[in-house]
N, C-alpha and C positions, 0 to 999 in steps of 0.2 A: 291961047291964053286962058280963054273960058273954062276949057276943061281942066286945068290946072287949078281954077278956082274953086269948081266944084269937088274936086277931090281933095284939096286942100279944106274946103268946109266940110266935108265928110270924115276927114280925119279928126278936126276938132271936137265936132259932134261925137266919134266914136269914143276920143279922149276923154271928153266931159262924160259921157255916159258911164265910163270904166272908173272913173275918180269918184262919181256918186255913187255906184253902185257898191265899190271897195268900202265907203265911208257907212253907206248904210249897212251894208253887211258888218262891218266890223262893230258898228253900235248895236245891230241885233244878236250878234255872237256874244258879245261881252255881257249882254243882259241874260241871256241865255244860259251862259254856261260859267258865269261867274259865282263864286262861293261868298255867300253873304258871312258877316262877322257875327260873333255872338252879342247880342243886344244887352245881355245882362252884366256885362263888363262896365264899371263905371271908369269915368276920364281919368280920376286920380287912383283906380285901386288895381290890383291885379289877381286876376283868378286863376287858379291851378288846382289839381287834384293832390300833387306833391311839392313840397320846397325840401330841398337838400343844400346841407352846408358842408362845403368841401374843404380840405384841408390843403396846403400846398402840393401835396403829391396827389391829389385828386381822390383821396380817401372821404368816403361818406363820415362824417363826425356828427351831424345833427340832421334831424329829420321830422317834417311836420306833414302828415297826410293822412289819406284814408287806406285802410286795408280792402282786401276782398270782399269782406263783408258791409263796408260801408262805415265801419267805426273808426272815427277819428283817433288819432294817437301823436305824442312827441316823444322822440326818440333821441338822448344824448349818450354817444358812445366816448370811452375814456381815450386818451392820447394813444394808448398802447392798445387798443382794443379788447383789453380784458374784462372791462365792467360797461354795463348799459344801462343807464337810468330811463325809464321809460314812464310816461304818464299818459294815461287813457280812461276817461270817464265812463266808457263803456265796459270795461274789462272788471272782474269781480274785486281784483286789488287796483285801486285807482294810480298808485305809485310804487313802483319796484325799481330796486338796484338787483341785477342780474350780472353773475359772473359768465365767462366764456362759456363753460360748460354748461349752461343753464341752472345750476343752483340760485335760487330768490337768497340773497342775501340780508336784504330788507324790503319789508312791504308795509304799505299802509291802505286801509280799506278805503 
């Protein structure tokens, strides 16, 4: 019976070592491999490079965002997509109403 108790004790020692080793390994891997969240985001704010407003069909009707040059702009598109109103303080014409072909219908500096 004494041999059984020794083997039984070693089993529990091995089981405890495996449990604590897995626990410590899990904690260390979480610390080493976890992606840190962005600290600039406020608790009641949303940070993004682009916001899109989609209609029921999934078509973008309005957008607020940055272009490839980092210039900010607001774009509103008519229901049929034939006209686009853009507002961009970085553009030469701050406000433009453009038809589908690219012709400027109206603009203001």
